[in-house]
N, C-alpha and C positions, 0 to 999 in steps of 0.2 A: 563570531570569530571560531568560538569552539564547536559550534555546529559544523561548520566547514571542516574544521581539523578532524572531527569525527570521520565525516563522509571520506576525506581523503585517506585516514588510516584504513576505513573499510575496504577502499580500492572500488567501488560500486561497478560494475560493468552493465547493469542494467539499462544504461542508457543508451549502449551500444547494440541493444537487441533489435533486430530486423523487422519484427512485428511493429503494426501501426497504432497498437494499443496506449496512445500516450498517456491517458488518464491513470490506468491500471501502472504503468510506469512510475509516475510521479506519487502515486498513493503508496505504493511499496518504497519509494525512496524517503518518503516523509517517516513512513512506519519506522524504517531501520534506523532514522538518525534518532527519533525519539528514544527507540529502543536502549540503543547504546549510551545515549545521556542519562537513561534511567538507571540501567544496570552499571553504568560506570565501568564498562569494559572495553579493552582495546584487543580486536583480533589480531592475533600472530600469523594465521593462515586461513585461507577460505577455500570452498570447493563447491561445485553444482552437483549435488547428489544425483545418483541415478535414479530411475523408477524401481530398480531391483532393491535400492538401499531405504524405501520409504513404502509403506502399506497404507491403504485407505484414500488414495487420492484417483484411483483408477477410472472413476467417472467424470473425471475433469477433463477438458480439452488439453492434447498435448502442449499447447504453445503457452496456456495459463499454467500447468503443471511445471514447465519447465521455468518458467519466470520465478514461480515460488520456491523452486528449489536451488535457483541460481544464487552463488555466492554465500552459503551459510557458511558461518564460521565453524572450522573443526578443531581450532585449537584456540584458546583466549584466555588472558588473564586480566584481573581487575587493575584499575589504575591506582589503586591502593594497594599497600602490601598485604600480605595473606589473603586476598580476596580471589579466589578461583571462580572461573565461569564455564565449566566443563559441560556443562549441560546446556550452553547458550545457543545451539542451534536449534533444539526443539522450541524452547521458548521464543526465538525470534521468528521461526514459522508459524508458531502459533499467534503470535502478534500479526502476521501479514496475513493468516486467514480471517482474523477478526476484522483487518482493515477492508476485508472484501466481502463483508457481509454473511460471514460464519461467526455469529458470535458466540457459539456453543463448541466450537473447535475446542479440542484438547490432544494435545501432541505428548506422547513419551518417548524418552531416550533411553537407548542401551548401546553404550559402546562395544565395538569389536574386541575380541581379545588377541593375545598375540602380542609380541615386540616387533614392530614394524616401525621403519623409519623412510617417509615421515609418518606422524603420528596416525594410526587408523582412523578411519571416518566414522561417525555414529550411524547407527541404524535407528529410524524414526518409524513411530506406528502412529497413525492419524485417525481420529474420531472426529468427524465434520460435525455431526449434530444435526438439527434442524433448519433448514433454508428459512431466512426471514422474507416477510413480506414488506415493501416500502409503504412508511405510514405519512406522514406530513412530509413536506419539503421547506428547508429553511435556505436562507441567502443571506449571505455575510459578504458585504459591500463596502467600501470606503465612503466617506460622506459627503464627496463631489461626484457620486455616482449619476451617470447620465441615462442609464436603462433603468427604468422602475423594476422593483421587486417582483411586482404582480406580472409584468411581462416575463420575467426569467422563469417565476414559477408555472404560467402557463406553457411556456415551451418546454418546462420539464416533463409536466404531466402528459403532454402531446408524445413523449419518447417513453413512456411506460408501457410495458407487455402487459396484456389483459390480465394476466393472473398477478401482476405488480410484485413479481419476483426480483428481488433484492439480488442482483449478480454483477459481475464485473462486466458483462456484455451490457446491462442497464446502464451502469455508470458511463459506459462510452458513448450509447445513444443519447443519454441527457447532455453529456458534453458536447456533442455535435450540435444538436438541436439548439442550446443555449450560445454557444459559438456564432451562430447564425445570426443573432439580434446585434451584435457591434464589434467593434474592434477592439476586442478584450487583450489584455497582456497576458492574462491567465485565466483558465478556468479550470478548477478543481473539483470533483466530485466524489464524496465519500461519505460512508455511513454515520449517523451519530449514533449517541448512547442508544442501544436497544430498551425497547419497552416492554409493555406485555402482551400477551397474546400473539407471540412470535412476529412482532412488527417493530419496523426502525426507521427514523426519520432519515432523510437523505439531506447532507449538506453542501450546498453548492457556493462554493468561494471563488469570489469574483475579484479580478484586479485589472482595471480598465487603464489603458495607455495615457500617460501625460499627454494632454493636447498639446502641439506643435505651435508655438506663440507666432503671432500674424507680425510681418515686417513691414511697414508701411514705406512705399516708395517716396522717394524726395519730389 
C-alpha cells in the first residue's frame, strides 16, 4: 500500500511515454519507488528538465535523455517534520543512472537564484563515469516456473552485443529475446550490484502467468 501511495503522490507520467522501451520504463519506475521510500520524501511539484538545465548527458540518445529527465522533483519536503529534500532531483537522477548501468554516475545540484513563483528549477551537472560490461546473468523465478533458468540465460546471452556493453538497449534486447520463451506476465531486466574490473551482472526477474484451470465437461 505504501509503495502505491508513493507512486500516486509522485504522479509518474513515464508510463505515458510514446517510446516502445517497456523495460527501461519499468526499471525507472521501480527505481523511483525505492528512492522515495528510502528518502522518506513527498514531492510537492515535479518537472521535466530541459537539456539546457543539465550538463553531461549529450552523448545519450534524445529519447533516453528525455526519459531520465522526466518528472524530476523540483520541490519536496520530508514525510517527517524538519526534513527537507531540496537536492532530491540530483539524487534521484543519480539513482536512475545507476539503474541503467552507469554505476559510477555522479550528479551535483545547484539551485537557480532569484525569487520566482513557482520555485525555480535546479541545474544539474552529470558525470557518467565508466560504462560497465555485462558479467554473469542471474535469473529470478517463482518456485513453480515452467521455463528452465538455463534456457533463459541462453536466450539472454544471444542478445548480448559483441562488446557486452551494459546499456538500456542491451536490457531491451535481452527482454525481447527472453519474452519469446513463454507467456510471461512480466520480464524485467536490470543490473545487479557492480563488481570489479568494470563488470556488472544482469538480473532477469521473471513472473509467469498463472495457468488457467481446465474445466471438465459434464
